[in-house]
A tleap script that builds the chain and sets N, CA, C and O, in Angstrom:
source leaprc.protein.ff14SB
mol = sequence {
  NMET THR GLU ALA TYR ILE ALA SER THR ALA
  HIE LEU ARG PRO PHE LEU GLY SER PRO SER
  GLY TYR ALA SER GLY LEU LEU PHE ALA SER
  LEU ALA ASP ARG VAL ARG GLU ASN SER PRO
  TRP GLU SER GLY TYR THR ALA LEU ILE THR
  THR PRO MET LYS LEU SER PHE LEU GLY PRO
  ARG GLY PRO GLU ASN MET ASP LEU TRP VAL
  SER SER GLY LEU MET ILE LEU PHE PHE LEU
  VAL VAL ILE CLEU
}
set mol.1.N position { 3.833 -14.507 -30.879 }
set mol.1.CA position { 4.167 -14.088 -29.557 }
set mol.1.C position { 2.927 -14.129 -28.641 }
set mol.1.O position { 3.053 -14.490 -27.470 }
set mol.2.N position { 1.778 -13.782 -29.129 }
set mol.2.CA position { 0.559 -13.781 -28.345 }
set mol.2.C position { 0.189 -15.194 -27.967 }
set mol.2.O position { -0.231 -15.448 -26.838 }
set mol.3.N position { 0.343 -16.135 -28.917 }
set mol.3.CA position { 0.006 -17.532 -28.588 }
set mol.3.C position { 0.931 -18.099 -27.532 }
set mol.3.O position { 0.510 -18.896 -26.694 }
set mol.4.N position { 2.187 -17.694 -27.569 }
set mol.4.CA position { 3.139 -18.164 -26.567 }
set mol.4.C position { 2.784 -17.613 -25.209 }
set mol.4.O position { 2.916 -18.315 -24.207 }
set mol.5.N position { 2.320 -16.332 -25.147 }
set mol.5.CA position { 1.947 -15.731 -23.916 }
set mol.5.C position { 0.701 -16.421 -23.349 }
set mol.5.O position { 0.632 -16.709 -22.154 }
set mol.6.N position { -0.270 -16.681 -24.209 }
set mol.6.CA position { -1.502 -17.364 -23.733 }
set mol.6.C position { -1.172 -18.760 -23.241 }
set mol.6.O position { -1.698 -19.198 -22.218 }
set mol.7.N position { -0.310 -19.461 -23.955 }
set mol.7.CA position { 0.052 -20.829 -23.509 }
set mol.7.C position { 0.821 -20.772 -22.207 }
set mol.7.O position { 0.662 -21.667 -21.377 }
set mol.8.N position { 1.662 -19.744 -21.985 }
set mol.8.CA position { 2.456 -19.700 -20.750 }
set mol.8.C position { 1.642 -19.298 -19.515 }
set mol.8.O position { 2.048 -19.548 -18.381 }
set mol.9.N position { 0.502 -18.681 -19.756 }
set mol.9.CA position { -0.351 -18.230 -18.616 }
set mol.9.C position { -1.566 -19.133 -18.450 }
set mol.9.O position { -2.411 -18.876 -17.593 }
set mol.10.N position { -1.665 -20.177 -19.247 }
set mol.10.CA position { -2.847 -21.059 -19.152 }
set mol.10.C position { -2.961 -21.749 -17.812 }
set mol.10.O position { -4.073 -21.988 -17.340 }
set mol.11.N position { -1.868 -22.070 -17.198 }
set mol.11.CA position { -1.936 -22.753 -15.890 }
set mol.11.C position { -2.361 -21.808 -14.767 }
set mol.11.O position { -2.750 -22.273 -13.695 }
set mol.12.N position { -2.296 -20.505 -14.984 }
set mol.12.CA position { -2.713 -19.527 -13.944 }
set mol.12.C position { -4.213 -19.258 -13.968 }
set mol.12.O position { -4.786 -18.856 -12.956 }
set mol.13.N position { -4.829 -19.469 -15.071 }
set mol.13.CA position { -6.292 -19.098 -15.236 }
set mol.13.C position { -7.178 -19.825 -14.226 }
set mol.13.O position { -8.025 -19.171 -13.617 }
set mol.14.N position { -7.035 -21.149 -14.006 }
set mol.14.CA position { -7.896 -21.794 -13.015 }
set mol.14.C position { -7.709 -21.243 -11.610 }
set mol.14.O position { -8.672 -21.072 -10.861 }
set mol.15.N position { -6.461 -20.968 -11.263 }
set mol.15.CA position { -6.159 -20.428 -9.947 }
set mol.15.C position { -6.748 -19.036 -9.776 }
set mol.15.O position { -7.411 -18.755 -8.778 }
set mol.16.N position { -6.503 -18.160 -10.756 }
set mol.16.CA position { -7.004 -16.788 -10.626 }
set mol.16.C position { -8.509 -16.686 -10.690 }
set mol.16.O position { -9.073 -15.699 -10.218 }
set mol.17.N position { -9.183 -17.679 -11.263 }
set mol.17.CA position { -10.641 -17.710 -11.267 }
set mol.17.C position { -11.243 -18.344 -10.046 }
set mol.17.O position { -12.466 -18.348 -9.904 }
set mol.18.N position { -10.445 -18.874 -9.167 }
set mol.18.CA position { -10.960 -19.533 -7.949 }
set mol.18.C position { -11.008 -18.533 -6.802 }
set mol.18.O position { -10.420 -17.455 -6.882 }
set mol.19.N position { -11.720 -18.900 -5.722 }
set mol.19.CA position { -11.761 -18.013 -4.540 }
set mol.19.C position { -10.371 -17.778 -3.961 }
set mol.19.O position { -10.114 -16.697 -3.431 }
set mol.20.N position { -9.467 -18.751 -4.042 }
set mol.20.CA position { -8.125 -18.569 -3.578 }
set mol.20.C position { -7.373 -17.533 -4.375 }
set mol.20.O position { -6.552 -16.788 -3.840 }
set mol.21.N position { -7.659 -17.493 -5.649 }
set mol.21.CA position { -7.022 -16.490 -6.501 }
set mol.21.C position { -7.467 -15.084 -6.203 }
set mol.21.O position { -6.672 -14.145 -6.221 }
set mol.22.N position { -8.805 -14.942 -5.915 }
set mol.22.CA position { -9.325 -13.626 -5.520 }
set mol.22.C position { -8.710 -13.205 -4.197 }
set mol.22.O position { -8.333 -12.046 -4.025 }
set mol.23.N position { -8.603 -14.167 -3.234 }
set mol.23.CA position { -8.069 -13.822 -1.941 }
set mol.23.C position { -6.577 -13.456 -2.058 }
set mol.23.O position { -6.089 -12.572 -1.354 }
set mol.24.N position { -5.872 -14.144 -2.949 }
set mol.24.CA position { -4.457 -13.790 -3.180 }
set mol.24.C position { -4.319 -12.386 -3.747 }
set mol.24.O position { -3.415 -11.641 -3.368 }
set mol.25.N position { -5.207 -12.032 -4.646 }
set mol.25.CA position { -5.160 -10.675 -5.223 }
set mol.25.C position { -5.406 -9.636 -4.163 }
set mol.25.O position { -4.701 -8.627 -4.134 }
set mol.26.N position { -6.383 -9.834 -3.278 }
set mol.26.CA position { -6.601 -8.913 -2.163 }
set mol.26.C position { -5.479 -8.848 -1.192 }
set mol.26.O position { -5.165 -7.777 -0.672 }
set mol.27.N position { -4.848 -9.996 -0.924 }
set mol.27.CA position { -3.708 -9.994 -0.020 }
set mol.27.C position { -2.537 -9.250 -0.640 }
set mol.27.O position { -1.843 -8.495 0.039 }
set mol.28.N position { -2.318 -9.467 -1.941 }
set mol.28.CA position { -1.237 -8.724 -2.618 }
set mol.28.C position { -1.505 -7.224 -2.624 }
set mol.28.O position { -0.583 -6.441 -2.397 }
set mol.29.N position { -2.736 -6.807 -2.875 }
set mol.29.CA position { -3.061 -5.388 -2.858 }
set mol.29.C position { -2.872 -4.796 -1.481 }
set mol.29.O position { -2.417 -3.658 -1.357 }
set mol.30.N position { -3.218 -5.558 -0.421 }
set mol.30.CA position { -3.045 -5.050 0.941 }
set mol.30.C position { -1.582 -4.916 1.283 }
set mol.30.O position { -1.162 -3.939 1.902 }
set mol.31.N position { -0.804 -5.909 0.874 }
set mol.31.CA position { 0.648 -5.815 1.140 }
set mol.31.C position { 1.327 -4.700 0.369 }
set mol.31.O position { 2.227 -4.032 0.880 }
set mol.32.N position { 0.883 -4.503 -0.878 }
set mol.32.CA position { 1.434 -3.413 -1.691 }
set mol.32.C position { 1.076 -2.059 -1.069 }
set mol.32.O position { 1.900 -1.144 -1.090 }
set mol.33.N position { -0.095 -1.917 -0.535 }
set mol.33.CA position { -0.478 -0.647 0.140 }
set mol.33.C position { 0.325 -0.476 1.416 }
set mol.33.O position { 0.713 0.649 1.735 }
set mol.34.N position { 0.588 -1.519 2.146 }
set mol.34.CA position { 1.421 -1.450 3.356 }
set mol.34.C position { 2.822 -0.998 3.062 }
set mol.34.O position { 3.395 -0.188 3.789 }
set mol.35.N position { 3.371 -1.525 1.992 }
set mol.35.CA position { 4.733 -1.104 1.573 }
set mol.35.C position { 4.739 0.338 1.121 }
set mol.35.O position { 5.661 1.082 1.453 }
set mol.36.N position { 3.706 0.763 0.351 }
set mol.36.CA position { 3.617 2.128 -0.081 }
set mol.36.C position { 3.458 3.105 1.084 }
set mol.36.O position { 4.009 4.206 1.074 }
set mol.37.N position { 2.700 2.679 2.073 }
set mol.37.CA position { 2.425 3.489 3.254 }
set mol.37.C position { 3.689 3.737 4.035 }
set mol.37.O position { 3.825 4.812 4.620 }
set mol.38.N position { 4.591 2.839 4.079 }
set mol.38.CA position { 5.813 2.963 4.886 }
set mol.38.C position { 7.060 3.279 4.045 }
set mol.38.O position { 8.185 3.078 4.503 }
set mol.39.N position { 6.863 3.758 2.852 }
set mol.39.CA position { 7.956 4.020 1.942 }
set mol.39.C position { 8.148 5.546 1.811 }
set mol.39.O position { 7.315 6.320 2.283 }
set mol.40.N position { 9.223 5.958 1.183 }
set mol.40.CA position { 9.425 7.404 0.936 }
set mol.40.C position { 8.423 7.982 -0.078 }
set mol.40.O position { 8.335 9.200 -0.233 }
set mol.41.N position { 7.673 7.116 -0.763 }
set mol.41.CA position { 6.688 7.596 -1.758 }
set mol.41.C position { 5.376 8.021 -1.116 }
set mol.41.O position { 4.474 8.491 -1.810 }
set mol.42.N position { 5.255 7.863 0.208 }
set mol.42.CA position { 4.039 8.156 0.898 }
set mol.42.C position { 3.600 9.632 0.744 }
set mol.42.O position { 2.410 9.920 0.615 }
set mol.43.N position { 4.576 10.554 0.761 }
set mol.43.CA position { 4.254 11.960 0.618 }
set mol.43.C position { 3.752 12.262 -0.787 }
set mol.43.O position { 2.900 13.133 -0.962 }
set mol.44.N position { 4.271 11.552 -1.797 }
set mol.44.CA position { 3.754 11.738 -3.179 }
set mol.44.C position { 2.330 11.250 -3.322 }
set mol.44.O position { 1.524 11.847 -4.035 }
set mol.45.N position { 2.023 10.153 -2.635 }
set mol.45.CA position { 0.607 9.665 -2.654 }
set mol.45.C position { -0.319 10.639 -1.970 }
set mol.45.O position { -1.419 10.913 -2.449 }
set mol.46.N position { 0.137 11.168 -0.835 }
set mol.46.CA position { -0.682 12.127 -0.135 }
set mol.46.C position { -0.962 13.360 -0.985 }
set mol.46.O position { -2.078 13.878 -1.028 }
set mol.47.N position { 0.100 13.814 -1.665 }
set mol.47.CA position { -0.027 14.965 -2.564 }
set mol.47.C position { -1.026 14.658 -3.700 }
set mol.47.O position { -1.821 15.514 -4.087 }
set mol.48.N position { -0.969 13.425 -4.221 }
set mol.48.CA position { -1.878 13.055 -5.293 }
set mol.48.C position { -3.323 13.050 -4.872 }
set mol.48.O position { -4.171 13.604 -5.571 }
set mol.49.N position { -3.628 12.432 -3.733 }
set mol.49.CA position { -5.027 12.311 -3.299 }
set mol.49.C position { -5.589 13.635 -2.759 }
set mol.49.O position { -6.804 13.783 -2.629 }
set mol.50.N position { -4.725 14.576 -2.452 }
set mol.50.CA position { -5.263 15.877 -1.968 }
set mol.50.C position { -5.217 16.929 -3.050 }
set mol.50.O position { -5.451 18.104 -2.768 }
set mol.51.N position { -4.920 16.542 -4.296 }
set mol.51.CA position { -4.962 17.466 -5.439 }
set mol.51.C position { -6.336 17.956 -5.662 }
set mol.51.O position { -7.259 17.145 -5.741 }
set mol.52.N position { -6.545 19.262 -5.773 }
set mol.52.CA position { -7.912 19.793 -6.020 }
set mol.52.C position { -8.477 19.267 -7.342 }
set mol.52.O position { -7.818 19.334 -8.379 }
set mol.53.N position { -9.699 18.747 -7.292 }
set mol.53.CA position { -10.394 18.245 -8.465 }
set mol.53.C position { -11.853 18.579 -8.366 }
set mol.53.O position { -12.684 17.688 -8.192 }
set mol.54.N position { -12.182 19.845 -8.473 }
set mol.54.CA position { -13.537 20.281 -8.323 }
set mol.54.C position { -14.158 20.578 -9.684 }
set mol.54.O position { -13.572 21.278 -10.511 }
set mol.55.N position { -15.332 20.042 -9.897 }
set mol.55.CA position { -16.061 20.343 -11.162 }
set mol.55.C position { -17.093 21.423 -10.857 }
set mol.55.O position { -17.918 21.288 -9.953 }
set mol.56.N position { -17.021 22.506 -11.644 }
set mol.56.CA position { -17.832 23.660 -11.368 }
set mol.56.C position { -19.329 23.415 -11.469 }
set mol.56.O position { -20.113 24.036 -10.751 }
set mol.57.N position { -19.735 22.496 -12.371 }
set mol.57.CA position { -21.170 22.236 -12.524 }
set mol.57.C position { -21.805 21.492 -11.342 }
set mol.57.O position { -23.030 21.428 -11.241 }
set mol.58.N position { -20.966 20.919 -10.434 }
set mol.58.CA position { -21.514 20.311 -9.257 }
set mol.58.C position { -21.812 21.265 -8.150 }
set mol.58.O position { -22.486 20.911 -7.183 }
set mol.59.N position { -21.327 22.464 -8.270 }
set mol.59.CA position { -21.562 23.480 -7.262 }
set mol.59.C position { -20.741 23.314 -6.012 }
set mol.59.O position { -19.759 22.571 -6.016 }
set mol.60.N position { -21.108 23.975 -4.952 }
set mol.60.CA position { -20.284 23.930 -3.734 }
set mol.60.C position { -20.361 22.596 -2.981 }
set mol.60.O position { -19.546 22.331 -2.098 }
set mol.61.N position { -21.331 21.771 -3.331 }
set mol.61.CA position { -21.474 20.491 -2.605 }
set mol.61.C position { -20.704 19.348 -3.249 }
set mol.61.O position { -20.724 18.231 -2.731 }
set mol.62.N position { -20.033 19.596 -4.355 }
set mol.62.CA position { -19.292 18.500 -5.023 }
set mol.62.C position { -18.002 18.213 -4.309 }
set mol.62.O position { -17.501 19.057 -3.567 }
set mol.63.N position { -17.438 17.002 -4.525 }
set mol.63.CA position { -16.146 16.641 -3.930 }
set mol.63.C position { -15.049 17.605 -4.348 }
set mol.63.O position { -15.015 18.046 -5.496 }
set mol.64.N position { -14.147 17.937 -3.423 }
set mol.64.CA position { -13.100 18.912 -3.733 }
set mol.64.C position { -11.765 18.323 -4.120 }
set mol.64.O position { -10.989 18.999 -4.796 }
set mol.65.N position { -11.455 17.112 -3.734 }
set mol.65.CA position { -10.195 16.469 -4.095 }
set mol.65.C position { -10.386 14.998 -4.369 }
set mol.65.O position { -11.478 14.463 -4.176 }
set mol.66.N position { -9.329 14.336 -4.819 }
set mol.66.CA position { -9.416 12.932 -5.245 }
set mol.66.C position { -9.848 12.011 -4.140 }
set mol.66.O position { -10.570 11.048 -4.397 }
set mol.67.N position { -9.429 12.275 -2.898 }
set mol.67.CA position { -9.780 11.431 -1.809 }
set mol.67.C position { -11.290 11.509 -1.591 }
set mol.67.O position { -11.913 10.476 -1.344 }
set mol.68.N position { -11.885 12.659 -1.671 }
set mol.68.CA position { -13.335 12.764 -1.500 }
set mol.68.C position { -14.090 12.141 -2.696 }
set mol.68.O position { -15.168 11.567 -2.536 }
set mol.69.N position { -13.487 12.272 -3.912 }
set mol.69.CA position { -14.117 11.617 -5.091 }
set mol.69.C position { -14.229 10.130 -4.884 }
set mol.69.O position { -15.267 9.533 -5.169 }
set mol.70.N position { -13.120 9.502 -4.366 }
set mol.70.CA position { -13.104 8.068 -4.184 }
set mol.70.C position { -14.069 7.699 -3.062 }
set mol.70.O position { -14.891 6.798 -3.224 }
set mol.71.N position { -13.972 8.401 -1.908 }
set mol.71.CA position { -14.787 7.981 -0.761 }
set mol.71.C position { -16.248 8.247 -0.943 }
set mol.71.O position { -17.064 7.482 -0.430 }
set mol.72.N position { -16.633 9.296 -1.649 }
set mol.72.CA position { -18.057 9.556 -1.787 }
set mol.72.C position { -18.646 9.137 -3.106 }
set mol.72.O position { -19.855 8.916 -3.176 }
set mol.73.N position { -17.868 9.016 -4.150 }
set mol.73.CA position { -18.402 8.698 -5.463 }
set mol.73.C position { -18.118 7.261 -5.892 }
set mol.73.O position { -19.045 6.490 -6.135 }
set mol.74.N position { -16.893 6.917 -5.982 }
set mol.74.CA position { -16.498 5.605 -6.513 }
set mol.74.C position { -16.886 4.466 -5.575 }
set mol.74.O position { -17.259 3.386 -6.034 }
set mol.75.N position { -16.801 4.696 -4.270 }
set mol.75.CA position { -17.179 3.655 -3.275 }
set mol.75.C position { -18.699 3.385 -3.392 }
set mol.75.O position { -19.141 2.238 -3.311 }
set mol.76.N position { -19.458 4.425 -3.576 }
set mol.76.CA position { -20.917 4.250 -3.732 }
set mol.76.C position { -21.205 3.413 -4.954 }
set mol.76.O position { -22.006 2.480 -4.900 }
set mol.77.N position { -20.544 3.746 -6.078 }
set mol.77.CA position { -20.688 2.977 -7.277 }
set mol.77.C position { -20.237 1.509 -7.090 }
set mol.77.O position { -20.895 0.587 -7.572 }
set mol.78.N position { -19.131 1.314 -6.401 }
set mol.78.CA position { -18.660 -0.042 -6.158 }
set mol.78.C position { -19.686 -0.847 -5.362 }
set mol.78.O position { -19.988 -1.975 -5.752 }
set mol.79.N position { -20.222 -0.331 -4.290 }
set mol.79.CA position { -21.158 -1.053 -3.479 }
set mol.79.C position { -22.464 -1.236 -4.219 }
set mol.79.O position { -23.128 -2.256 -4.038 }
set mol.80.N position { -22.844 -0.305 -5.028 }
set mol.80.CA position { -24.037 -0.506 -5.850 }
set mol.80.C position { -23.893 -1.705 -6.799 }
set mol.80.O position { -24.815 -2.502 -6.974 }
set mol.81.N position { -22.714 -1.799 -7.395 }
set mol.81.CA position { -22.432 -2.901 -8.330 }
set mol.81.C position { -22.380 -4.233 -7.518 }
set mol.81.O position { -22.904 -5.247 -7.979 }
set mol.82.N position { -21.758 -4.229 -6.329 }
set mol.82.CA position { -21.678 -5.429 -5.547 }
set mol.82.C position { -23.066 -5.905 -5.095 }
set mol.82.O position { -23.349 -7.103 -5.097 }
set mol.83.N position { -23.899 -4.984 -4.721 }
set mol.83.CA position { -25.261 -5.357 -4.247 }
set mol.83.C position { -26.093 -5.897 -5.389 }
set mol.83.O position { -26.869 -6.831 -5.192 }
set mol.84.N position { -25.955 -5.338 -6.571 }
set mol.84.CA position { -26.764 -5.779 -7.690 }
set mol.84.C position { -26.142 -7.056 -8.207 }
set mol.84.O position { -26.643 -7.642 -9.167 }
savepdb mol mol.pdb
quit
């Protein structure tokens, strides 16, 4: 079964490894977010990103919810990796 899966996706590998493949992935992610934003699931997403996630050892200056974790922590890590 694994060999059949690998053989069936072999034609996608060159495309996904090209700049057009990366751009298609970004376009798909943007469209998926647009659909999520205008769907009934938007309130669930808002509830998820505003869920309290405070680590006590970080003290009062640490991020308080998932939205702040992403914007202040993960984005810094992302740009650090991109720059290096």
